[in-house]
LUMSE-135326 format. One line per field, with one value per residue (C-alpha): residue number from 0; residue in one letter; x, y, z. Coordinates in steps of 0.001 Angstrom, whole numbers, plus 500000, padded with zeros to 6 digits. Example, Ala and Ser with C-alpha at 12.3 -4.5 7.8 and 13.67 -1.06 7.14 Angstrom:
num: [0:1]
residu: [A:S]
xx: [512300:513670]
yy: [495500:498940]
zz: [507800:507140]
//
This chain:
num: [0:1:2:3:4:5:6:7:8:9:10:11:12:13:14:15:16:17:18:19:20:21:22:23:24:25:26:27:28:29:30:31:32:33:34:35:36:37:38:39:40:41:42:43:44:45:46:47:48:49:50:51:52:53:54:55:56:57:58:59:60:61:62:63:64:65:66:67:68:69:70:71:72:73:74:75:76:77:78:79:80:81:82:83:84:85:86:87:88:89:90:91:92:93:94:95:96:97:98:99:100:101:102:103:104:105:106:107:108:109:110:111:112:113:114:115:116:117:118:119:120:121:122:123:124:125:126:127:128:129:130:131:132:133:134:135:136:137:138:139:140:141:142:143:144:145:146:147:148:149:150:151:152:153:154:155:156:157:158:159:160:161:162:163:164:165:166:167:168:169:170:171:172:173:174:175:176:177:178:179:180:181:182:183:184:185:186:187:188:189:190:191:192:193:194:195:196:197:198:199:200:201:202:203:204:205:206:207:208:209:210:211:212:213:214:215:216:217:218:219:220:221:222:223:224:225:226:227:228:229:230:231:232:233:234:235:236:237:238:239:240:241:242:243:244:245:246:247:248:249:250:251:252:253:254:255:256:257:258:259:260:261:262:263:264:265:266:267:268:269:270:271:272:273:274:275:276:277:278:279:280:281:282:283:284:285:286:287:288:289:290:291:292:293:294:295:296:297:298:299:300:301:302:303:304:305:306:307:308:309:310:311:312:313:314:315:316:317:318:319:320:321:322:323:324:325:326:327:328:329:330:331:332:333:334:335:336:337:338:339:340:341:342:343:344:345:346:347:348:349:350:351:352:353:354:355:356:357:358:359:360:361:362:363:364:365:366:367:368:369:370:371:372:373:374:375:376:377:378:379:380:381:382:383:384:385:386:387:388:389:390:391:392:393:394:395:396:397:398:399:400:401:402:403:404:405:406:407:408:409:410:411:412:413:414:415:416:417:418:419:420:421:422:423:424:425:426:427:428:429:430:431:432:433:434:435:436:437:438:439:440:441:442:443:444:445:446:447:448:449:450:451:452:453:454:455:456:457:458:459:460:461:462:463:464:465:466:467:468:469:470:471:472:473:474:475:476:477:478:479:480:481:482:483:484:485:486:487:488:489:490:491:492:493:494:495:496:497:498:499:500:501:502:503:504:505:506:507:508:509:510:511:512:513:514:515:516:517:518:519:520:521:522:523:524:525:526:527:528:529:530:531:532:533:534:535:536:537:538:539:540:541:542:543:544:545:546:547:548:549:550:551:552:553:554:555:556:557:558:559:560:561:562:563:564:565:566:567:568:569:570:571:572:573:574:575:576:577:578:579:580:581:582:583:584:585:586:587:588:589:590:591:592:593:594:595:596:597:598:599:600:601:602:603:604:605:606:607:608:609:610:611:612:613:614:615:616:617:618:619:620:621:622:623:624:625:626:627:628:629:630:631:632:633:634:635:636:637:638:639:640:641:642:643:644:645:646:647:648:649:650:651:652:653:654:655:656:657:658:659:660:661:662:663:664:665:666:667:668:669:670:671:672:673:674:675:676:677:678:679:680:681:682:683:684:685:686:687:688:689:690:691:692:693:694:695:696:697:698:699:700:701:702:703:704:705:706:707:708:709:710:711:712:713:714:715:716:717:718:719:720:721:722:723:724:725:726:727:728:729:730:731:732:733:734:735:736:737:738:739:740:741:742:743:744:745:746:747:748:749:750:751:752:753:754:755:756:757:758:759:760:761:762:763:764:765:766:767:768:769:770:771:772:773:774:775:776:777:778:779:780:781:782:783:784:785:786:787:788:789:790:791:792:793:794:795:796:797:798:799:800:801:802:803:804:805:806:807:808:809:810:811:812:813:814:815:816:817:818:819:820:821:822:823:824:825:826:827:828:829:830:831:832:833:834:835:836:837:838:839:840:841:842:843:844:845:846:847:848:849:850:851:852:853:854:855:856]
residu: [M:I:R:V:F:F:S:L:C:L:M:A:S:A:S:A:Y:I:T:T:S:L:V:I:D:E:E:C:L:N:F:T:V:Y:P:V:Q:Y:E:L:I:I:K:P:T:I:F:K:N:Q:L:F:F:Y:D:C:D:M:V:I:T:V:I:A:N:A:P:E:V:T:M:I:E:L:D:A:K:D:L:V:I:N:E:T:V:V:Y:R:D:H:T:N:I:I:N:V:N:T:P:F:T:Y:D:R:V:N:G:K:L:K:I:Y:L:N:E:P:L:R:V:Y:K:R:F:N:T:Q:Y:Q:V:R:I:W:F:K:K:I:V:R:Y:D:T:P:G:V:F:A:V:R:Y:D:D:D:I:E:G:E:K:Y:M:I:L:T:R:L:S:R:N:H:A:K:Y:F:F:P:C:F:D:N:N:R:F:E:A:V:F:K:F:K:I:N:T:I:P:G:E:R:G:M:Q:Y:I:N:S:S:L:V:I:A:E:E:Q:R:R:M:N:R:N:N:Y:I:F:I:E:Y:Q:P:S:P:Q:V:S:L:N:E:I:G:F:V:Y:S:Q:F:S:N:A:S:M:R:A:R:N:T:N:D:T:I:V:I:W:A:P:G:P:T:M:I:Y:Y:N:Y:I:L:K:F:G:Q:S:I:M:N:L:I:H:E:Y:S:T:I:D:R:P:I:M:Y:G:P:I:N:I:V:A:V:P:S:N:L:N:G:Y:E:I:G:S:W:N:L:L:T:N:G:Y:I:R:L:A:Y:V:P:E:L:T:S:I:R:Q:L:E:K:M:T:F:E:L:T:Q:Q:L:C:R:I:W:L:G:N:P:G:E:H:P:R:T:T:W:K:E:E:W:F:K:E:G:V:A:T:Y:F:A:Y:Y:F:L:G:K:Y:H:H:N:G:E:S:Y:K:T:G:W:P:Y:G:F:Y:G:L:E:M:R:H:R:A:M:L:V:D:W:H:H:S:T:P:S:L:I:N:F:N:R:T:L:A:V:E:I:P:P:R:Y:T:E:L:M:T:M:K:T:A:S:L:L:W:M:V:E:N:W:I:G:T:E:K:F:H:A:A:L:V:K:Y:I:N:K:R:R:G:S:Y:I:S:I:E:D:F:M:I:N:L:D:K:E:T:V:E:C:F:H:Q:F:F:N:G:S:T:S:S:R:V:L:D:S:W:I:H:Q:S:G:Y:P:V:I:N:V:E:V:F:R:D:R:S:P:N:V:I:L:L:K:Q:R:K:F:M:F:T:K:E:F:R:Y:D:T:K:F:L:I:P:I:S:Y:V:I:Q:H:N:Q:N:C:Y:N:C:H:Q:P:R:F:T:I:S:T:S:T:Y:S:F:A:E:N:L:N:G:G:W:I:I:L:N:R:R:A:S:G:Y:Y:R:V:N:Y:D:A:D:T:W:L:L:I:A:K:T:L:Q:E:N:H:L:S:I:D:E:L:N:R:A:Q:I:V:S:D:V:F:A:L:Y:A:A:G:D:L:S:Y:E:L:A:V:E:I:L:S:Y:L:D:K:E:Q:S:Y:A:V:W:E:S:A:I:T:G:F:E:L:L:K:I:E:Y:A:A:C:D:F:T:K:A:L:Y:E:E:W:Q:Q:F:M:R:R:N:V:K:A:I:Y:D:T:L:V:E:D:L:E:Q:Q:Q:Q:R:R:L:F:R:S:N:I:I:T:F:A:C:A:V:Q:Y:E:P:C:L:H:R:V:R:Q:L:Y:T:Q:Q:L:G:R:S:V:G:L:D:P:D:S:R:Q:A:C:Y:Y:T:V:L:S:D:H:S:G:A:L:M:Q:N:L:T:W:F:E:D:E:D:R:Q:I:A:T:N:R:M:R:E:E:S:R:L:M:Y:R:L:P:P:G:M:K:T:N:A:N:L:F:L:N:A:T:T:H:P:S:S:R:P:S:A:P:A:P:Q:T:R:L:P:G:S:S:G:T:L:Q:T:S:I:V:C:I:L:V:A:Y:L:F:T:T:I:F]
xx: [512805:512738:514898:514986:515942:514515:515636:514062:511468:512409:508677:507398:509370:512322:513581:513915:517253:518847:520531:523990:523760:521373:519975:517365:514747:513676:510185:508279:506349:504641:506339:508361:509509:511044:511851:514941:514524:512124:512733:509978:509855:506287:504936:502472:499828:497429:494960:493233:489931:490569:491985:494746:496972:500334:502290:504412:507190:508232:510970:511166:514428:513227:514830:512939:512871:511441:511754:509216:507624:505821:504139:504393:501539:501958:499191:497707:494291:492401:495781:495048:498129:499057:502128:504591:507654:510025:513770:516321:520233:518263:516115:512354:510747:506753:504435:503465:499968:499168:501576:498939:495740:494397:491978:490652:487939:490473:493586:495985:498395:499441:502205:502631:506285:507445:510101:510219:512337:515773:516313:518499:521083:521753:522175:522185:519824:517743:515152:513949:509985:508624:505128:503808:500758:498592:497010:493872:493865:490762:490636:489293:491605:493446:497105:497469:495307:494626:493894:492251:493668:492727:495741:494482:496592:496203:492913:492388:495034:495899:498713:499016:500376:500855:499733:500837:500020:497523:498473:497885:500812:499448:497023:499959:502127:502051:503750:504416:502203:503746:505431:507778:509500:512213:513665:515679:513951:514930:512620:512456:509912:509081:507157:506009:506781:503482:501430:497809:495045:497965:498976:502320:504285:507616:507843:508243:509606:510321:511996:515478:517455:517351:520567:520624:518023:517784:515547:514938:511625:510191:510295:511738:514223:514123:516313:516871:519214:518489:516883:518114:515997:513036:509247:506181:504760:507806:507876:506463:505251:504321:504023:502552:503306:504497:506981:509416:510953:513692:515543:518615:519596:521899:525140:524314:523117:519541:517474:513496:511892:508145:506441:503268:501308:503305:501140:500352:504047:504227:501865:504436:507123:505748:506175:509223:510880:508931:510477:514136:513920:512750:515952:517994:516628:517075:520631:521299:520034:521374:525289:526407:527126:525224:522139:518186:518245:520935:519676:516953:513431:510836:507346:504347:501462:498886:495557:493343:492201:494832:494672:498303:501554:502229:504188:506511:507563:511158:512225:509173:506270:502695:500110:497007:497429:495694:498515:501442:499728:499349:496779:496523:492760:491771:493744:492510:494955:494145:494729:498041:498724:497969:500472:503317:502942:502702:505552:507776:506649:507410:510847:511539:510731:513168:515801:515090:516003:515033:516061:518512:520830:524178:524200:520525:519020:516301:513615:512965:509228:508250:505535:508151:509919:506219:505932:509022:508727:505429:507337:509999:507703:506175:509444:510830:507512:507956:511513:510567:507430:510267:513477:511600:511936:508468:507284:508654:506555:507193:505162:505726:506501:503697:501294:502156:502716:498865:497917:499606:498144:494927:494733:496080:493790:490696:491368:493147:490783:488612:489118:489707:492409:495848:498779:501675:503617:500760:502260:505713:505793:503000:504538:503391:501969:499601:498465:494683:494028:491510:495041:497162:496619:497364:500739:501865:500144:500653:504276:505239:503161:505250:508529:507336:506595:509772:511684:509710:510720:514279:515011:514723:518398:519668:516953:517388:521423:520935:518312:520162:523460:521707:520242:523566:525252:522628:523322:523518:522264:519116:517276:514897:512854:514482:518352:516754:515465:519043:520994:518752:519442:523119:523215:520842:520918:523437:524666:524279:521691:519302:516281:515939:516679:513495:513399:514958:513402:513613:511067:508849:508376:508066:505686:503200:504330:503054:499701:496953:494747:496018:495251:493347:494987:492559:494233:492632:494428:494011:494352:494023:497406:500531:502157:499088:498952:498018:497174:496949:494980:495514:492893:491967:490613:487350:484447:481909:480992:482972:486386:487320:489736:493297:496441:499895:501419:504837:504127:506068:504557:505206:503527:502966:501585:499664:501714:505334:505805:507480:507308:509474:510289:509192:512526:512159:508742:509207:508880:507647:504713:503928:501484:497850:497841:500386:500984:503101:503641:503685:502956:500112:499171:495537:496499:495500:497911:497901:499779:501369:503319:503338:500451:503160:501991:500167:497431:494270:493791:490822:490850:488885:486149:488045:490956:488699:486980:490134:491541:488146:488894:492238:491013:488394:490260:493869:493787:497107:498859:498221:500628:499034:499767:498269:495009:494931:495216:492772:490012:490465:490515:487303:485458:486474:485798:482366:481977:483043:480713:483719:482765:479241:477904:477688:481234:482113:480710:482228:485382:484746:483262:486197:486841:484812:488414:490690:492888:495074:495047:495860:493571:490695:492011:491712:487949:487006:488066:486979:483444:483241:484125:480822:479007:481170:478718:477571:479567:478586:477065:474159:473626:470619:469122:468516:472311:473601:471597:472883:476499:475968:474212:477122:479660:477951:478127:482010:482897:481572:484673:487355:484802:484588:488052:489094:486774:487777:491365:493021:496344:497352:500136:499552:498841:496384:494686:494297:493044:490335:489363:488950:487081:484732:483977:483298:481152:479033:478585:477259:474837:476054:473745:476511:478745:475732:474691:478154:478873:475702:476132:479923:478155:475877:478257:480240:477266:476624:480393:481062:483911:485683:484824:487390:488810:489322:485728:484783:483856:481775:479886:479131:478073:475694:474456:474149:472276:469900:469175:469655:472752:471846:475670:476804:478078:481582:483802:487331:489194:490001:486284:485273:487511:485889:482293:483138:484387:481215:478866:480272:480060:476555:475633:477273:475495:471896:473238:473840:470464:468853:470234:470057:466984:464963:466366:465212:467238:469183:467902:471478:471620:475536:475524:479068:481529:485325:486147:484707:487562:488102:485719:487320:488195:488794:492549:494876:496914:500509:502690:505596:508682:510204:509868:508952:512523:513381:512568:508860:508480:509449:506703:504270:504313:501970:500221:499835:498551:495875:494887:494358:492231:489890:489603:488528:486503:484623:484061]
yy: [517173:521106:521756:525093:527682:527831:529079:532059:530535:533004:532375:533986:536431:538610:539335:535884:534759:531770:530261:528541:525831:523444:521395:523528:521624:523775:524691:527846:528478:531281:531824:534945:534146:530477:528722:527655:526123:526155:525983:524995:524957:523326:522776:520229:519781:516425:517076:514303:516062:515336:518842:518682:521759:523088:526617:526753:529277:529200:530872:530532:531071:532748:534203:536544:535725:538755:542626:545036:542155:543907:541079:537420:534915:531726:528811:528306:526623:526291:527868:530758:533102:535238:537555:537676:539666:539825:540308:541473:541489:541889:544747:544498:544962:544514:546960:548351:549529:546620:543257:540409:539556:535998:534718:531706:530309:530401:529415:532322:533951:537223:539507:542690:545008:548088:548063:545446:542309:542381:539560:536794:536733:540631:541220:537431:538623:536140:537041:535369:535109:534924:533509:532535:530324:528119:524819:523042:519381:517293:513949:514616:517450:516988:516717:516714:515199:513623:509493:508149:504483:502282:500729:497768:499189:503122:503531:505774:507325:509725:510803:513529:512591:514166:512926:515431:514022:515567:518809:518845:520624:524017:522830:522007:525187:528178:527387:527631:524792:523094:520010:520763:523327:521439:523211:521986:521101:522111:520678:521414:519916:521359:519299:518739:514974:515126:517836:517376:516776:516236:512960:511782:511727:509429:509585:512380:511551:513625:513152:513740:511718:513384:515461:516403:516588:518926:519038:522933:523973:521026:520819:518669:520585:517898:519411:517284:517221:519489:517509:516541:518513:517569:518478:519010:515890:514084:515318:513803:514467:511992:512920:509783:507405:504501:502146:500520:497099:497138:494603:495373:493843:490922:492513:496074:498740:499046:499125:498530:500474:499569:502285:501148:501370:499059:496280:495262:495384:491505:491603:493063:490558:489066:492428:493029:489733:490099:493666:492197:489613:491833:494219:491140:490175:493373:493484:490148:491298:494740:493106:496272:497375:500222:500769:501181:504240:505658:505892:503643:503419:504408:502698:504126:501898:504427:502915:503868:502974:504588:503814:502506:504444:508181:507832:510000:508390:507837:507586:508284:505768:505660:503389:501686:499389:496152:497239:496170:494024:490323:489045:485368:485094:488082:488545:487247:485642:488626:491474:489499:489805:493299:494119:492268:493684:497250:497406:495546:498109:501114:499544:499311:502565:503715:501282:502996:506497:508641:512037:510644:509078:510603:511444:511702:509118:511065:509574:511999:510625:509292:507198:505044:504546:503870:501121:499807:499599:497573:495234:494788:494406:491435:490275:490225:488688:485942:485134:485368:482503:480601:480885:479557:482812:482163:478764:475711:475462:477707:480362:481054:484651:484229:484301:487672:488714:487346:489642:493065:491941:491413:494783:496545:495527:496071:500054:500568:499461:502475:505142:507780:506296:508520:506344:506709:509027:511258:511530:512465:515497:514718:514402:510354:512176:514270:511411:511174:507752:506672:506126:504480:501390:502163:503881:500736:497946:498505:499651:496422:494303:495839:495137:491696:491070:492110:489976:486939:488088:488168:486229:486734:486094:488650:491041:491304:491432:494625:495899:496061:497114:500062:500928:500478:502595:505394:505665:509682:510979:510942:507923:508365:505992:507035:506163:503104:501671:502706:500961:497643:497748:497806:495084:492351:493026:491499:491894:495804:495948:493866:492463:489126:489921:492382:495527:496213:496171:500035:499742:497612:499446:502555:501613:500812:503623:506026:504364:503990:500838:497370:495085:491983:490011:487625:484417:483078:479646:478560:474410:473833:474521:473029:474182:475873:479595:481829:485072:487508:491052:493260:495986:497647:495981:497478:496121:498581:498814:502137:502940:499430:500780:498844:499568:499272:498215:496598:493104:490254:487267:483746:480959:476841:474472:471181:468608:469369:467184:469131:472221:474941:476935:474983:475832:479412:480444:484258:487144:490448:492058:496036:495965:495824:492310:489815:486430:483524:479726:476491:473057:472609:469186:469126:470819:473893:476606:479459:482481:484481:481993:482064:484650:487520:489256:492415:491545:489258:486524:485507:482344:481410:478852:475620:476931:477523:474074:472260:473801:473159:469437:469381:471255:468660:465611:466565:470128:469585:469311:473243:475288:476580:480257:479720:478080:481141:483505:481404:481600:485361:486105:484007:485854:489427:488454:487124:490697:492335:490915:488912:485277:483592:482521:479018:478915:480484:477964:475219:476728:477171:474067:472034:474167:471421:469710:472491:472847:475552:478536:480940:479599:480044:483324:484359:483094:484873:488169:487188:486812:489965:491477:490271:493032:496213:498619:499179:495915:494913:491404:492912:491432:490757:489336:486215:485716:486495:483989:481771:482366:481787:478545:477849:478653:477179:473613:474343:475538:472831:470123:473059:474091:470543:470071:473350:473171:469867:470891:472152:473089:476265:477413:481044:480194:477799:479887:482751:479909:479002:482176:483357:480305:480413:484475:483150:480510:482609:485311:483017:481397:478436:476539:474434:477411:479757:477371:476979:480531:481369:478888:479965:483519:482027:480292:483484:485373:482555:482886:479182:479785:482600:483373:482088:485533:483637:483191:486658:488308:485746:485571:489436:489556:486562:487958:491341:490277:488089:490639:493946:494841:493308:492307:492446:495357:496322:494894:495076:497027:494224:492868:496442:496130:493264:494211:497937:495847:492942:496189:497777:494240:494252:497669:496830:493629:495625:498665:495571:493924:497653:498484:494922:494655:491383:489643:485706:482812:481233:477596:476981:473266:473365:470784:472112:469270:469376:466491:468404:468491:472213:472874:473527:477196:479325:479446:481560:484534:483450:483847:485945:484825:484548:482120:482878:482601:485370:489741:489696:493349:493898:495074:492016:491898:494468:491137:489289:492632:493169:489466:489433:492473:491090:487995:489178:491504:488968:486064]
zz: [497278:497672:501269:502980:500446:496759:493470:491665:489051:486237:484920:487899:489447:488461:491921:493856:494698:495972:498463:498257:501049:500258:496916:495301:493092:489736:491155:491830:494667:495511:498874:499653:503631:503982:507313:508134:511891:514417:518256:520232:524307:524923:528430:528177:531098:531693:534422:535804:535012:531480:531005:528216:526946:526559:526211:523993:523243:519643:517477:513958:512156:508328:505325:503178:499027:498082:498444:499913:502149:505374:506791:507622:506930:508758:509280:512460:513564:516364:518708:521703:519980:523132:521679:518387:517831:514673:515170:513231:514794:518226:516701:517337:513894:514811:514190:517534:516638:514656:515992:514510:513330:513580:511375:513776:510267:507784:509746:508957:511409:509771:511794:510397:510664:510683:507796:504500:505329:503676:500804:502241:499383:499021:503109:504154:506761:509082:510966:514254:514506:518493:519263:522461:522325:523904:523111:524341:523652:523130:522030:518754:517425:514377:514181:518248:520201:523521:524366:527107:528108:531476:533256:535471:538474:538304:536576:534111:532096:529469:526603:523972:520978:517273:513945:511271:507742:505773:506245:510171:511752:511763:514217:516303:516276:514016:510613:507051:506489:502953:503395:500507:503115:505395:508139:511016:514500:518205:520975:524566:526938:530288:532295:535646:537268:539345:541340:542770:540234:537727:536015:536530:533120:532690:528768:526598:522618:519554:516443:517960:520672:524047:524741:528485:531310:534444:537362:538722:540955:540517:536717:534472:531609:528468:525692:522186:520043:516691:514070:510570:507774:507365:506557:508687:508632:509414:512844:515803:519609:522145:525969:527827:531176:528734:529628:526909:525482:523041:520873:518630:515009:514675:513202:513638:516255:514913:517651:517447:520890:521984:523886:525778:528934:531486:532371:528778:527442:527447:524219:522352:522524:519191:517214:518726:517601:514295:513626:515154:512268:509569:509898:510312:506679:505491:506244:504740:501418:501347:502083:503356:507067:507175:509771:508762:510960:513055:516727:517759:516151:518672:517980:520356:520737:521019:522874:519986:516570:514387:510766:510043:510471:508787:505514:506603:509919:510460:513696:516060:514614:515838:515154:517252:519782:517813:514795:517625:520551:519909:522519:521184:522368:520621:517894:514605:512009:509321:512312:512701:508806:508517:511834:510168:506508:507936:509926:507387:504953:507382:508120:504010:503801:506575:504771:501193:502685:505552:506859:509765:507112:506728:503613:502955:500511:498155:496172:493064:492801:495813:494619:493198:496720:498248:495538:496070:499978:499304:496840:499646:502285:500678:499546:503135:504520:501874:503307:506865:506449:503852:505879:508898:510666:512334:511155:509736:506603:503692:502475:498766:497671:494896:497133:498025:494337:493605:496557:494746:491639:492446:494873:491777:489362:491502:491486:488125:485730:486168:483408:485366:486946:486106:485153:487531:485870:486645:490375:489513:491127:493956:497593:498644:501809:499285:497127:497965:499683:497382:494739:497554:496344:492926:493952:495963:494748:491163:491215:493157:490675:487866:489775:490390:486411:485279:487976:486791:483015:484032:486493:490827:490983:488091:489415:493026:492155:490067:492525:495526:493828:492740:495979:497914:494873:495436:499282:499859:496444:494292:492991:490195:488403:484852:486641:487986:484661:482788:485798:485434:481730:482689:485122:483551:480133:477756:474081:473491:476331:474601:476476:475081:471462:471577:474526:477262:480752:481197:477662:479350:482877:480777:478825:481824:484062:481114:480291:482636:483475:482304:479186:478567:475583:473772:472372:469456:468215:464789:464854:461368:460244:461510:463228:464964:464768:467905:467386:470340:470712:473423:474589:477808:480290:481327:483248:481884:478359:477850:476866:475368:472986:471396:473688:472780:476402:475997:477507:478604:477257:478574:478237:479049:477191:477959:475627:474987:472239:469398:471236:469358:472917:475786:477832:477599:475799:476655:474194:474269:472246:471708:468961:469319:467242:467151:465939:466600:465758:468152:467963:470388:469627:470139:473958:475279:476003:478753:479124:481979:484053:487260:486787:487240:484286:484796:482350:481986:479709:477660:474978:472613:473349:472348:474380:477358:477354:477115:479878:482072:481006:482399:485699:485938:485263:486682:488141:489865:486485:486031:488264:491590:490556:487402:488372:490742:487452:485417:488558:488715:484869:484332:487185:486104:482432:483225:484990:482100:479488:478004:478842:478945:482172:480820:479789:483310:485605:483201:483969:487384:488460:489425:492521:494748:494182:494718:498240:497431:499612:496527:494029:496493:497470:494049:493702:497197:495501:491831:493477:494648:491055:490255:492534:490985:489829:486051:485151:481464:482419:483603:486811:488725:491725:489886:488746:492215:493526:491198:491566:495426:495140:492511:495218:498175:496438:495481:498853:500890:500495:501564:504471:505667:505301:507456:509874:511144:510733:514353:512525:513906:511300:510184:506745:507490:510133:507227:504810:507340:508662:504813:503609:506886:506336:502741:503151:505358:502935:500301:502787:503381:505886:507639:508160:509378:511628:513358:513439:515304:517660:518432:519152:521150:523395:523587:524974:527860:528436:528223:525508:523963:520286:518057:516652:513232:513006:514666:511061:510131:513366:513218:509880:510455:513810:512219:509043:511266:513959:512208:514321:517529:518952:522572:523948:525625:522854:522818:520270:518509:518677:517416:514310:513422:514212:511748:509004:509360:509375:506339:504321:505470:504470:500882:500691:501117:498633:496233:496530:496535:493433:491339:489183:489959:486574:485388:486410:483367:484107:481755:480827:480715:477457:476659:476518:477496:474915:472113:469355:468454:465153:462111:461443:458162:457397:459880:459316:458518:461861:462254:460597:464017:466444:470227:471282:468868:468334:469676:469999:466206:463858:462602:458724:457338:455683:459132:460268:457637:457323:461086:461003:458364:459958:463265:461331:459658:462216]
//
């Protein structure tokens, strides 16, 4: 990351200079004046008549990086600039005739000088730019804004806070609004405790700890310690009348402090205890006595609907009230899940590196840090549930692995989606929101794939050792991969005698999208020959080309008799076509054990039918995560036009027997894939109705089971909520009747509305009555109303764009007991068995024969 001082890019300017005290990144930025320190004296005022503003006396210490600079340009938006001066050695060098101009429309403040600035290295001269300005704060101003909330005791209250991501610092104060510039910040807050017409304020928070406080002339002067070097999006300011509660970690002085309106503090006990548990898990995992943060982590519960934490927040975190408060009669299980994930992810970001460290850890590729933080968030959530930190029953980490995989694949298939390597020089805060899931979930999924490939124990030992070793220095994806090889691979860094883990990761981060592996089993040879062919997965018909991902392959087979390598059936493929031998003994083969591989699998019809037969007769004989993978892949392959309707229905028809949360989550997310626009399956209204009818038949059993189940364990609640929402979405009449009845009872206030069924209720009522919902909803209820409204609108758009079509009236004549038909001779398998080198080139003869076979047949 670029620090306060910058080196000259020789290709751009021959006159630039370099400062000596800070780390320099090799990047040329077209700036001639750089900030070293911001010092702000803020005098905020909150009137009870909803007038909010602050006056500020600010001094920016700057240096010049080029000669002949006679104008200093800053970013300033929606501010009232009163006066500016520029000092050099106590001499004001401002142009008296034209001190400054302020372009309100474009947000540019230009300060004019009567002499050019002296280049820093040559003269070691620093300048102080002093600006007096006023900011009128409103509810909707970007960057810094006011929030109104109701206090049960004192009535209406107001607060002022900042959220400076997306280049909003210029709305807070005049600045050099470039997130690559880092500077020291010194805050002083001058406040009046309370006068007539003004709201009493008792708390003021910035990104540094309070240094001293003085009372003078009815003012309270609060001076804060200088911050470390931070970028603009990492600073913050909160001004409120809040109370606080705190908890410390078990073995360190790490402390979480929750700030919220006093009467509501009881609702934050859950998130406080949860945060304490996650900090304990992080310390237990890291194995070193090093705090996550030097100083407290202040978390402010803002009485507003904020969209999660800001990426750059490290010791002053702000989030919406419903993402921190747990009100049992209002908080749904989905809101609780989102609440815990967001805090865990943010704590992992802080643990992996923050400006308050001594010394500081810097991640060269910020997308990689985001992915690692997301991976750890799911990892620690799995530990939290499984270790009994919250509930007695376990929540396998694999469920979270599936969630990462599904969320990543949903955004990663489109041909315009970039590869991860394209974000190498992009700050995380500047990556467009449409790529957030790609940056976080895909990176986490790739780490999960490698973890399952080389073994969980070995992978985590190497991962934590690397993070601890690189504390206080730079972390890069390249350095990480090199160290991962050293710690996890033996025999001259060979990875299962074929490829290193670094080569696997490198293959995936340099290529966009993900592959589908087409599996063809030739059963007329002994041993059988399995032919694998990879190509880019696409829901649309375009851009379907052969790929050369370095794919870790693992598999299970139905019958283990005479199996060549059933104990460790693992190898890698890097060519578009690959073949190997295995004794299947008339049974199926399923690729991608535990569904950890970041790819989809499509089998030949005979293998699919054998899998379908097993699912119908004894679905528990197939691992739960593999069943979830199969269900997800079947929906995706059908939507992509790679699987017929008849075969897809044949495979999925066992779902009426399925009781697994993971599998039904795959079915629910998979069903949504059918709605992708321009998908190759040529979807119609008639087909959609048939799929809805099919899912209604299959959801009945699990719906009846869960609705009658009173278990309140977290996973069971989430399972029940998702099934109820899905059953209503596919128009399952008993579910529709139930939620309508629940909503009617709530209107009469005879009972409270079950928060876990709330989305389903709102969706059904909105669909029935075109938006006629009750008024005066709480924030918790309003969030579900917005989600239900968006789902209803998406459903309306779907039905509008789909052509009518005709029903298939398909009679499923396929029989899972049918023996595989005889096939032409298969290409000869490679001489190496699956346990041997799988990434060496396939023989030329094998490739040619395989190509001719697939072309002809």
